N, C-alpha and C positions, 0 to 999 in steps of 0.2 A: 252643899254636900257634894263631894267628889265621888265619881264612880271608879276611880283607880284604886288598886290594892295598895297597901302601905309599901310593898316592895317596888311597885311601879312608880310610886311617887318619889323615891329617893335613889333609884338605880343610877349608880355612877357619879352622882353629884351630891354635894352637901347643900346647906342653905345658901352659900355664896355661888354655887354652880361652877366652882373651879377647883375644888379640893383634889379630885382625882388627877387632873392634869398637872397640878403643882407637885403632887406626890411623885408622879411619873417623871417629871422633869428633874426633880432632885435626885432620884435614883439613877437616871441616865447620865446626868452630869457627874455624879460621883463615880460612876463606872468609867466614864471618859477621862476624868482627872486621874484615876488610878492607873489606867492603861498608859496615859501620857507621862505620868511620873515614872513608871517603870521604864518606858522608853528613854526618858531623860537620864535616869541612873545608869542604865546599860550603856547609853551613848557616852556618858562621862567616864565610865569605867574603862571603855575601850580606847579612850584617847591616850596618846603616848605620854602626855603630861597635863597637869591642870594649871599651867602657867597662862598668863594673859594672851600670849601669841597663839598658843594651841587652841584656846577657847574662841578667839576671834576668827581664826582660820576655819574652825569647825562650824561656827555659827554663820559664816559667810556663805556656806552652801545652802541652796534652796531646800535640800533634803533635811537639813537641820532647822532652818529658820521657819519653814511652814509648820511643822509639828510644834515648835516652840511657841509660835503665835497662837495655835490652837490651844495649847496648854494655858497660856496667859488668859485668853478670853474665857475658856471653860472654867478655869480656877476662880476667876473673879466673879463670874456669873453664879457659880455654885456657892461661893462665899456669901454673896449678896442674898441669895434665896434663903440660905440657912440662918443668917442673922436676922432677916425680916421675920422668919417664923418665930425666933426667940422673942423679938420685939412684940409681935402680935400676941404671944402667949403670956408675957409678963408685964407689959406696959398697958395699963387699963384705961388711962385717961386718953381720950381721942386726940386732943391737941398734941400731947407728948408723943403719942404713937405716930402721928403724921410727921412730926418733926424728926424723930429718930429714924423713921423709915426713909425720909428724904436724905438725911445725913449719910446713912449707910449706902444709899444708891449713888450719891455724889462721890463719896469716898471710894467706892468700888470702881466707878467709872473713871475717876481721876487716877487711881493707882493702876488700873488696867491700861489706860491710855499711856501713862508714863512707861510702863513695862513694855507695851507693844512698840512704842516709839524707840525705846532702847534696842530692842531686837531688830527693828527695821534699820536703825542707824548702823548697827554692826553689819547686818546682812547686805545693805546697799553700799554703805560707805567703807566698810572694812575695819572700822575702829570706832570705839565709843568715846575716845578721849578728845 
């Protein structure tokens, strides 16, 4: 028998002891993605044209490449967290849940790495072609 009150037993954590942190991370990453997407749209809107040369010149600047990399990493991290929550809620068999969670993590890491490499290739090399 425990001497703690029911509130003291569950304050800030669920049975897995990580629910509050996961919830906070999802909310913060969604806010960061929103701010970075607004930055992207405003930046693209201010360009003289949306042709290949204008985009390469714009993304060659560190002031464009750094936030773009932040957007790539934050977007794929947020996407991964959201899809894993869906898997945890709707896939009830443990083996399938582990498989699909791993697949989502690998796919997010792979797509994020490819996107980050593309940004860096333009930022450092000046052209993606």
